[in-house]
PyMOL Python script that loads the backbone (N, CA, C, O; Angstrom):
from pymol import cmd

cmd.read_pdbstr("""\
ATOM      1  N   MET A   1      -3.017 -14.024  17.436  1.00  0.00           N
ATOM      2  CA  MET A   1      -2.920 -13.007  16.392  1.00  0.00           C
ATOM      3  C   MET A   1      -3.394 -11.664  16.905  1.00  0.00           C
ATOM      4  O   MET A   1      -4.161 -11.578  17.864  1.00  0.00           O
ATOM      5  N   ALA A   2      -2.927 -10.625  16.251  1.00  0.00           N
ATOM      6  CA  ALA A   2      -3.325  -9.268  16.624  1.00  0.00           C
ATOM      7  C   ALA A   2      -4.746  -8.987  16.157  1.00  0.00           C
ATOM      8  O   ALA A   2      -5.237  -9.589  15.202  1.00  0.00           O
ATOM      9  N   LYS A   3      -5.376  -8.083  16.836  1.00  0.00           N
ATOM     10  CA  LYS A   3      -6.743  -7.671  16.479  1.00  0.00           C
ATOM     11  C   LYS A   3      -6.720  -6.231  15.994  1.00  0.00           C
ATOM     12  O   LYS A   3      -5.882  -5.433  16.414  1.00  0.00           O
ATOM     13  N   LEU A   4      -7.652  -5.910  15.104  1.00  0.00           N
ATOM     14  CA  LEU A   4      -7.817  -4.555  14.600  1.00  0.00           C
ATOM     15  C   LEU A   4      -9.211  -4.066  14.931  1.00  0.00           C
ATOM     16  O   LEU A   4     -10.179  -4.821  14.835  1.00  0.00           O
ATOM     17  N   LYS A   5      -9.320  -2.802  15.322  1.00  0.00           N
ATOM     18  CA  LYS A   5     -10.615  -2.163  15.492  1.00  0.00           C
ATOM     19  C   LYS A   5     -10.843  -1.294  14.270  1.00  0.00           C
ATOM     20  O   LYS A   5     -10.045  -0.405  13.973  1.00  0.00           O
ATOM     21  N   VAL A   6     -11.921  -1.550  13.570  1.00  0.00           N
ATOM     22  CA  VAL A   6     -12.258  -0.815  12.357  1.00  0.00           C
ATOM     23  C   VAL A   6     -13.525  -0.019  12.640  1.00  0.00           C
ATOM     24  O   VAL A   6     -14.531  -0.576  13.079  1.00  0.00           O
ATOM     25  N   LYS A   7     -13.471   1.290  12.386  1.00  0.00           N
ATOM     26  CA  LYS A   7     -14.599   2.175  12.648  1.00  0.00           C
ATOM     27  C   LYS A   7     -15.003   2.876  11.357  1.00  0.00           C
ATOM     28  O   LYS A   7     -14.155   3.406  10.639  1.00  0.00           O
ATOM     29  N   LYS A   8     -16.288   2.876  11.070  1.00  0.00           N
ATOM     30  CA  LYS A   8     -16.801   3.570   9.889  1.00  0.00           C
ATOM     31  C   LYS A   8     -16.951   5.047  10.234  1.00  0.00           C
ATOM     32  O   LYS A   8     -17.730   5.403  11.119  1.00  0.00           O
ATOM     33  N   VAL A   9     -16.209   5.909   9.540  1.00  0.00           N
ATOM     34  CA  VAL A   9     -16.211   7.335   9.857  1.00  0.00           C
ATOM     35  C   VAL A   9     -16.814   8.197   8.755  1.00  0.00           C
ATOM     36  O   VAL A   9     -17.104   9.371   8.982  1.00  0.00           O
ATOM     37  N   ARG A  10     -17.006   7.632   7.562  1.00  0.00           N
ATOM     38  CA  ARG A  10     -17.617   8.388   6.471  1.00  0.00           C
ATOM     39  C   ARG A  10     -18.732   7.566   5.844  1.00  0.00           C
ATOM     40  O   ARG A  10     -18.725   6.337   5.906  1.00  0.00           O
ATOM     41  N   SER A  11     -19.673   8.249   5.250  1.00  0.00           N
ATOM     42  CA  SER A  11     -20.842   7.616   4.675  1.00  0.00           C
ATOM     43  C   SER A  11     -20.514   6.895   3.372  1.00  0.00           C
ATOM     44  O   SER A  11     -19.562   7.246   2.676  1.00  0.00           O
ATOM     45  N   ALA A  12     -21.309   5.892   3.059  1.00  0.00           N
ATOM     46  CA  ALA A  12     -21.161   5.144   1.815  1.00  0.00           C
ATOM     47  C   ALA A  12     -22.068   5.682   0.714  1.00  0.00           C
ATOM     48  O   ALA A  12     -22.144   5.098  -0.366  1.00  0.00           O
ATOM     49  N   ILE A  13     -22.753   6.785   0.978  1.00  0.00           N
ATOM     50  CA  ILE A  13     -23.606   7.397  -0.038  1.00  0.00           C
ATOM     51  C   ILE A  13     -22.716   7.908  -1.177  1.00  0.00           C
ATOM     52  O   ILE A  13     -21.656   8.486  -0.936  1.00  0.00           O
ATOM     53  N   ASN A  14     -23.153   7.690  -2.403  1.00  0.00           N
ATOM     54  CA  ASN A  14     -22.423   8.073  -3.622  1.00  0.00           C
ATOM     55  C   ASN A  14     -21.112   7.319  -3.786  1.00  0.00           C
ATOM     56  O   ASN A  14     -20.195   7.818  -4.439  1.00  0.00           O
ATOM     57  N   ARG A  15     -21.004   6.139  -3.213  1.00  0.00           N
ATOM     58  CA  ARG A  15     -19.840   5.273  -3.401  1.00  0.00           C
ATOM     59  C   ARG A  15     -20.229   4.148  -4.343  1.00  0.00           C
ATOM     60  O   ARG A  15     -21.413   3.898  -4.572  1.00  0.00           O
ATOM     61  N   THR A  16     -19.237   3.479  -4.881  1.00  0.00           N
ATOM     62  CA  THR A  16     -19.525   2.378  -5.799  1.00  0.00           C
ATOM     63  C   THR A  16     -20.138   1.209  -5.036  1.00  0.00           C
ATOM     64  O   THR A  16     -19.972   1.082  -3.823  1.00  0.00           O
ATOM     65  N   ALA A  17     -20.846   0.366  -5.768  1.00  0.00           N
ATOM     66  CA  ALA A  17     -21.466  -0.802  -5.144  1.00  0.00           C
ATOM     67  C   ALA A  17     -20.406  -1.713  -4.537  1.00  0.00           C
ATOM     68  O   ALA A  17     -20.642  -2.345  -3.507  1.00  0.00           O
ATOM     69  N   ARG A  18     -19.262  -1.779  -5.160  1.00  0.00           N
ATOM     70  CA  ARG A  18     -18.175  -2.625  -4.646  1.00  0.00           C
ATOM     71  C   ARG A  18     -17.700  -2.143  -3.280  1.00  0.00           C
ATOM     72  O   ARG A  18     -17.454  -2.952  -2.386  1.00  0.00           O
ATOM     73  N   GLN A  19     -17.571  -0.828  -3.117  1.00  0.00           N
ATOM     74  CA  GLN A  19     -17.155  -0.285  -1.831  1.00  0.00           C
ATOM     75  C   GLN A  19     -18.225  -0.518  -0.767  1.00  0.00           C
ATOM     76  O   GLN A  19     -17.903  -0.808   0.385  1.00  0.00           O
ATOM     77  N   LYS A  20     -19.480  -0.394  -1.143  1.00  0.00           N
ATOM     78  CA  LYS A  20     -20.574  -0.644  -0.201  1.00  0.00           C
ATOM     79  C   LYS A  20     -20.568  -2.099   0.259  1.00  0.00           C
ATOM     80  O   LYS A  20     -20.758  -2.381   1.442  1.00  0.00           O
ATOM     81  N   ARG A  21     -20.350  -3.026  -0.680  1.00  0.00           N
ATOM     82  CA  ARG A  21     -20.298  -4.447  -0.325  1.00  0.00           C
ATOM     83  C   ARG A  21     -19.097  -4.749   0.558  1.00  0.00           C
ATOM     84  O   ARG A  21     -19.186  -5.590   1.453  1.00  0.00           O
ATOM     85  N   THR A  22     -17.987  -4.084   0.323  1.00  0.00           N
ATOM     86  CA  THR A  22     -16.802  -4.288   1.150  1.00  0.00           C
ATOM     87  C   THR A  22     -17.058  -3.840   2.578  1.00  0.00           C
ATOM     88  O   THR A  22     -16.667  -4.525   3.523  1.00  0.00           O
ATOM     89  N   LEU A  23     -17.714  -2.694   2.744  1.00  0.00           N
ATOM     90  CA  LEU A  23     -18.052  -2.224   4.086  1.00  0.00           C
ATOM     91  C   LEU A  23     -18.977  -3.211   4.793  1.00  0.00           C
ATOM     92  O   LEU A  23     -18.791  -3.499   5.975  1.00  0.00           O
ATOM     93  N   GLU A  24     -19.962  -3.724   4.081  1.00  0.00           N
ATOM     94  CA  GLU A  24     -20.888  -4.673   4.696  1.00  0.00           C
ATOM     95  C   GLU A  24     -20.197  -5.981   5.041  1.00  0.00           C
ATOM     96  O   GLU A  24     -20.521  -6.600   6.054  1.00  0.00           O
ATOM     97  N   SER A  25     -19.254  -6.409   4.217  1.00  0.00           N
ATOM     98  CA  SER A  25     -18.545  -7.649   4.523  1.00  0.00           C
ATOM     99  C   SER A  25     -17.604  -7.475   5.711  1.00  0.00           C
ATOM    100  O   SER A  25     -17.267  -8.447   6.388  1.00  0.00           O
ATOM    101  N   LEU A  26     -17.183  -6.250   5.961  1.00  0.00           N
ATOM    102  CA  LEU A  26     -16.412  -5.967   7.164  1.00  0.00           C
ATOM    103  C   LEU A  26     -17.317  -5.904   8.398  1.00  0.00           C
ATOM    104  O   LEU A  26     -16.831  -5.904   9.529  1.00  0.00           O
ATOM    105  N   GLY A  27     -18.627  -5.850   8.175  1.00  0.00           N
ATOM    106  CA  GLY A  27     -19.579  -5.802   9.279  1.00  0.00           C
ATOM    107  C   GLY A  27     -19.977  -4.392   9.651  1.00  0.00           C
ATOM    108  O   GLY A  27     -20.551  -4.171  10.717  1.00  0.00           O
ATOM    109  N   LEU A  28     -19.679  -3.427   8.783  1.00  0.00           N
ATOM    110  CA  LEU A  28     -19.969  -2.027   9.065  1.00  0.00           C
ATOM    111  C   LEU A  28     -21.224  -1.598   8.323  1.00  0.00           C
ATOM    112  O   LEU A  28     -21.256  -1.593   7.093  1.00  0.00           O
ATOM    113  N   ARG A  29     -22.259  -1.237   9.076  1.00  0.00           N
ATOM    114  CA  ARG A  29     -23.504  -0.803   8.461  1.00  0.00           C
ATOM    115  C   ARG A  29     -23.862   0.617   8.844  1.00  0.00           C
ATOM    116  O   ARG A  29     -24.370   1.369   8.011  1.00  0.00           O
ATOM    117  N   LYS A  30     -23.608   1.004  10.092  1.00  0.00           N
ATOM    118  CA  LYS A  30     -23.978   2.335  10.569  1.00  0.00           C
ATOM    119  C   LYS A  30     -22.740   3.195  10.792  1.00  0.00           C
ATOM    120  O   LYS A  30     -21.630   2.689  10.958  1.00  0.00           O
ATOM    121  N   MET A  31     -22.958   4.496  10.791  1.00  0.00           N
ATOM    122  CA  MET A  31     -21.878   5.433  11.065  1.00  0.00           C
ATOM    123  C   MET A  31     -21.371   5.243  12.492  1.00  0.00           C
ATOM    124  O   MET A  31     -22.148   4.966  13.405  1.00  0.00           O
ATOM    125  N   ASN A  32     -20.076   5.392  12.671  1.00  0.00           N
ATOM    126  CA  ASN A  32     -19.392   5.277  13.964  1.00  0.00           C
ATOM    127  C   ASN A  32     -19.483   3.887  14.579  1.00  0.00           C
ATOM    128  O   ASN A  32     -19.196   3.715  15.764  1.00  0.00           O
ATOM    129  N   GLN A  33     -19.874   2.909  13.801  1.00  0.00           N
ATOM    130  CA  GLN A  33     -19.901   1.527  14.284  1.00  0.00           C
ATOM    131  C   GLN A  33     -18.478   0.985  14.304  1.00  0.00           C
ATOM    132  O   GLN A  33     -17.700   1.239  13.385  1.00  0.00           O
ATOM    133  N   VAL A  34     -18.143   0.244  15.343  1.00  0.00           N
ATOM    134  CA  VAL A  34     -16.800  -0.321  15.489  1.00  0.00           C
ATOM    135  C   VAL A  34     -16.909  -1.839  15.513  1.00  0.00           C
ATOM    136  O   VAL A  34     -17.746  -2.401  16.220  1.00  0.00           O
ATOM    137  N   VAL A  35     -16.056  -2.494  14.734  1.00  0.00           N
ATOM    138  CA  VAL A  35     -15.985  -3.954  14.738  1.00  0.00           C
ATOM    139  C   VAL A  35     -14.530  -4.366  14.924  1.00  0.00           C
ATOM    140  O   VAL A  35     -13.617  -3.616  14.580  1.00  0.00           O
ATOM    141  N   GLU A  36     -14.321  -5.553  15.468  1.00  0.00           N
ATOM    142  CA  GLU A  36     -12.976  -6.092  15.645  1.00  0.00           C
ATOM    143  C   GLU A  36     -12.780  -7.255  14.694  1.00  0.00           C
ATOM    144  O   GLU A  36     -13.668  -8.087  14.510  1.00  0.00           O
ATOM    145  N   HIS A  37     -11.590  -7.297  14.087  1.00  0.00           N
ATOM    146  CA  HIS A  37     -11.229  -8.382  13.178  1.00  0.00           C
ATOM    147  C   HIS A  37      -9.809  -8.819  13.474  1.00  0.00           C
ATOM    148  O   HIS A  37      -8.998  -8.049  13.989  1.00  0.00           O
ATOM    149  N   GLU A  38      -9.523 -10.073  13.139  1.00  0.00           N
ATOM    150  CA  GLU A  38      -8.151 -10.556  13.203  1.00  0.00           C
ATOM    151  C   GLU A  38      -7.337  -9.840  12.137  1.00  0.00           C
ATOM    152  O   GLU A  38      -7.849  -9.520  11.064  1.00  0.00           O
ATOM    153  N   ASP A  39      -6.076  -9.593  12.436  1.00  0.00           N
ATOM    154  CA  ASP A  39      -5.197  -8.914  11.486  1.00  0.00           C
ATOM    155  C   ASP A  39      -4.615  -9.949  10.530  1.00  0.00           C
ATOM    156  O   ASP A  39      -3.632 -10.614  10.856  1.00  0.00           O
ATOM    157  N   ASN A  40      -5.221 -10.088   9.344  1.00  0.00           N
ATOM    158  CA  ASN A  40      -4.694 -10.993   8.327  1.00  0.00           C
ATOM    159  C   ASN A  40      -4.745 -10.300   6.972  1.00  0.00           C
ATOM    160  O   ASN A  40      -5.256  -9.187   6.852  1.00  0.00           O
ATOM    161  N   SER A  41      -4.220 -10.955   5.975  1.00  0.00           N
ATOM    162  CA  SER A  41      -4.080 -10.322   4.661  1.00  0.00           C
ATOM    163  C   SER A  41      -5.434 -10.037   4.008  1.00  0.00           C
ATOM    164  O   SER A  41      -5.566  -9.048   3.286  1.00  0.00           O
ATOM    165  N   VAL A  42      -6.432 -10.874   4.243  1.00  0.00           N
ATOM    166  CA  VAL A  42      -7.755 -10.667   3.650  1.00  0.00           C
ATOM    167  C   VAL A  42      -8.375  -9.387   4.193  1.00  0.00           C
ATOM    168  O   VAL A  42      -8.861  -8.554   3.428  1.00  0.00           O
ATOM    169  N   ILE A  43      -8.357  -9.230   5.512  1.00  0.00           N
ATOM    170  CA  ILE A  43      -8.924  -8.040   6.142  1.00  0.00           C
ATOM    171  C   ILE A  43      -8.126  -6.803   5.752  1.00  0.00           C
ATOM    172  O   ILE A  43      -8.710  -5.748   5.503  1.00  0.00           O
ATOM    173  N   GLN A  44      -6.812  -6.915   5.696  1.00  0.00           N
ATOM    174  CA  GLN A  44      -5.974  -5.782   5.296  1.00  0.00           C
ATOM    175  C   GLN A  44      -6.321  -5.318   3.886  1.00  0.00           C
ATOM    176  O   GLN A  44      -6.359  -4.117   3.620  1.00  0.00           O
ATOM    177  N   GLY A  45      -6.575  -6.262   2.980  1.00  0.00           N
ATOM    178  CA  GLY A  45      -6.945  -5.909   1.616  1.00  0.00           C
ATOM    179  C   GLY A  45      -8.285  -5.205   1.546  1.00  0.00           C
ATOM    180  O   GLY A  45      -8.459  -4.254   0.785  1.00  0.00           O
ATOM    181  N   MET A  46      -9.234  -5.677   2.344  1.00  0.00           N
ATOM    182  CA  MET A  46     -10.555  -5.040   2.368  1.00  0.00           C
ATOM    183  C   MET A  46     -10.461  -3.626   2.927  1.00  0.00           C
ATOM    184  O   MET A  46     -11.094  -2.703   2.415  1.00  0.00           O
ATOM    185  N   ILE A  47      -9.671  -3.467   3.974  1.00  0.00           N
ATOM    186  CA  ILE A  47      -9.499  -2.146   4.578  1.00  0.00           C
ATOM    187  C   ILE A  47      -8.833  -1.188   3.599  1.00  0.00           C
ATOM    188  O   ILE A  47      -9.204  -0.017   3.531  1.00  0.00           O
ATOM    189  N   SER A  48      -7.864  -1.669   2.848  1.00  0.00           N
ATOM    190  CA  SER A  48      -7.160  -0.787   1.915  1.00  0.00           C
ATOM    191  C   SER A  48      -8.079  -0.275   0.807  1.00  0.00           C
ATOM    192  O   SER A  48      -7.859   0.816   0.281  1.00  0.00           O
ATOM    193  N   LYS A  49      -9.104  -1.047   0.447  1.00  0.00           N
ATOM    194  CA  LYS A  49     -10.040  -0.625  -0.597  1.00  0.00           C
ATOM    195  C   LYS A  49     -11.017   0.442  -0.122  1.00  0.00           C
ATOM    196  O   LYS A  49     -11.566   1.185  -0.936  1.00  0.00           O
ATOM    197  N   VAL A  50     -11.239   0.526   1.192  1.00  0.00           N
ATOM    198  CA  VAL A  50     -12.171   1.529   1.725  1.00  0.00           C
ATOM    199  C   VAL A  50     -11.489   2.386   2.801  1.00  0.00           C
ATOM    200  O   VAL A  50     -12.145   2.862   3.727  1.00  0.00           O
ATOM    201  N   GLN A  51     -10.194   2.574   2.675  1.00  0.00           N
ATOM    202  CA  GLN A  51      -9.443   3.295   3.704  1.00  0.00           C
ATOM    203  C   GLN A  51      -9.886   4.739   3.875  1.00  0.00           C
ATOM    204  O   GLN A  51      -9.666   5.333   4.930  1.00  0.00           O
ATOM    205  N   HIS A  52     -10.503   5.308   2.854  1.00  0.00           N
ATOM    206  CA  HIS A  52     -10.993   6.682   2.943  1.00  0.00           C
ATOM    207  C   HIS A  52     -12.321   6.776   3.690  1.00  0.00           C
ATOM    208  O   HIS A  52     -12.793   7.880   3.964  1.00  0.00           O
ATOM    209  N   LEU A  53     -12.931   5.642   4.024  1.00  0.00           N
ATOM    210  CA  LEU A  53     -14.219   5.626   4.710  1.00  0.00           C
ATOM    211  C   LEU A  53     -14.120   5.113   6.154  1.00  0.00           C
ATOM    212  O   LEU A  53     -15.073   5.236   6.923  1.00  0.00           O
ATOM    213  N   VAL A  54     -12.973   4.543   6.517  1.00  0.00           N
ATOM    214  CA  VAL A  54     -12.830   3.938   7.838  1.00  0.00           C
ATOM    215  C   VAL A  54     -11.575   4.429   8.543  1.00  0.00           C
ATOM    216  O   VAL A  54     -10.662   4.970   7.920  1.00  0.00           O
ATOM    217  N   SER A  55     -11.551   4.228   9.862  1.00  0.00           N
ATOM    218  CA  SER A  55     -10.324   4.433  10.630  1.00  0.00           C
ATOM    219  C   SER A  55      -9.985   3.108  11.291  1.00  0.00           C
ATOM    220  O   SER A  55     -10.875   2.347  11.672  1.00  0.00           O
ATOM    221  N   VAL A  56      -8.693   2.837  11.424  1.00  0.00           N
ATOM    222  CA  VAL A  56      -8.232   1.558  11.930  1.00  0.00           C
ATOM    223  C   VAL A  56      -7.243   1.794  13.067  1.00  0.00           C
ATOM    224  O   VAL A  56      -6.385   2.674  12.987  1.00  0.00           O
ATOM    225  N   GLU A  57      -7.374   0.997  14.123  1.00  0.00           N
ATOM    226  CA  GLU A  57      -6.397   1.036  15.207  1.00  0.00           C
ATOM    227  C   GLU A  57      -6.227  -0.372  15.745  1.00  0.00           C
ATOM    228  O   GLU A  57      -7.113  -1.215  15.602  1.00  0.00           O
ATOM    229  N   LYS A  58      -5.085  -0.620  16.363  1.00  0.00           N
ATOM    230  CA  LYS A  58      -4.834  -1.936  16.939  1.00  0.00           C
ATOM    231  C   LYS A  58      -5.582  -2.073  18.240  1.00  0.00           C
ATOM    232  O   LYS A  58      -5.641  -1.140  19.040  1.00  0.00           O
ATOM    233  N   ALA A  59      -6.151  -3.242  18.445  1.00  0.00           N
ATOM    234  CA  ALA A  59      -6.945  -3.479  19.677  1.00  0.00           C
ATOM    235  C   ALA A  59      -6.080  -4.072  20.763  1.00  0.00           C
ATOM    236  O   ALA A  59      -6.565  -4.339  21.862  1.00  0.00           O
TER     237      ALA A  59
END
""", "prot")
cmd.dss("prot")
cmd.show_as("cartoon", "prot")
cmd.util.cbc("prot")
cmd.orient("prot")
């Protein structure tokens, strides 16, 4: 399967608790942190909910 690199580029301050939990479930806690995930529908859905806070590229 393909891999995705997800990078946190904006702060979670003043965001809803749901968005904060989504970022943490993606494994993103600090600014500019990069994590790799398999490209599947669950991860795609999580990314779409916080797309304004992260950048995504194929690994």
